[in-house]
N, C-alpha and C positions, 0 to 999 in steps of 0.2 A: 713505387707507387703502382696504382692500379688501373688507370687510364690512359688516353693519351691527350692529356690536357697540358697546356702551357705551363711552366712552373711558376708562372706569375698567378694562375688560378689557385695552384695548390698553397702558394705563399698567402695568398688573401683567404682561403680558407683556414689555414691553419692558425693565421692571426687572430680571425672572429671565431674560432673553435676555443682558442686558448682565453680570448676575453670572456665568453659564454660560459666556459667552465670556472674560470676564476670568480664570475659573479655567482654562479650556484653554489662553488665553495666557501664563499663568504657568507652566504646564508645558512649553509651546514655549519661552518664554524660559528657563526651567531647562535646556535642552539646551545652550545658549551660555552661559549666567551661572550663577554661584553664588549662592544664597539671600541671601548677605550681601554680594553685590556691591554697589558704590557707584555702578553704573550707575541713572541717574535712574528710568527706565522700570521696572526690576526692582524698585527701591526700592518704586515704587507698586504694583506688582501684588503683592507681598510683604504690604505696609502694608495693603491692602484686602481681600485673601484671607484673611489670617491669622485674623481673627474667625470666618469662616465655617468655616475647617478646624477650629479649635476647637471650634466649636459642634458639628460633625459626629463629633468624637472619639470618642464614646462607641459609635458605631455604624460606626466605620472597623475593620474586620478588621487586626489586628496584622501580618499576612503583606504588606499592601499596602507597598511600599518608599516610603518618604518622598517622593522626586520625584513619585510617581504619584497621591498621594493627593488633590491639585487636581482630577485628572481624574474619580476616585472621586464628589468631592463635585458635580462638574459634571453628573455622570450622573443624580443626583437631581432638579437642576434641570431637565434634560431631561426626565425622567419626568414631573415636575410638569407641564412645559408642555404634553407631547404626550399624555398621558392624563388627568390629573386635572383640568387646567382645563376641558377640554370635557366631562368628565363632571359637572363640578359645574355647568356652564352648562346641561346639559340636552341635549345631542347625544347622538345614538345611534351616529354614526360618530366612531370614535376619530381624532384628529388634525384635526376638523374645525376647529379655531382653528390649524392648523398654522403657527407661526412667523410672525407678522406683521411683525416685526421684520426676519427675514432676506429675507420677500418685498418689504418695503420697500427694503431694501437692495439687493436685486437688480435691482429695477425702477428705481432711480435709476443704477444701472451701466450697465444696458440703454439707458436714456435718453441717459446722458452719452456712451456710446461710438458711439449711433445718431446723434447730432448731429455727430459728427467726420465730415468728410468725406475719404476718403482717395483 
């Protein structure tokens, strides 16, 4: 882990990041599959994201078409991760805690490809 943050901060960010990327994944899967598809992964994406979409329904504008509602909800999780969490933790620079989940994933990808000799 890259910073000197309490492990709970990482846990919260990882949880919010997984939720955000699952919502984005649902939108991407919806390009190729219908929401009521029998495809296993689409069922999982719909099953785990429907409660969040229902939770955000009162603040979701009616003009947003149904397939794009998950990306609208994911935007809230992005805003929480990028602006709210650093502000709550007392950082004067927004984005100070910018995406430890994605940083860790990119670091692992870099190490993996760096270990392969071409």
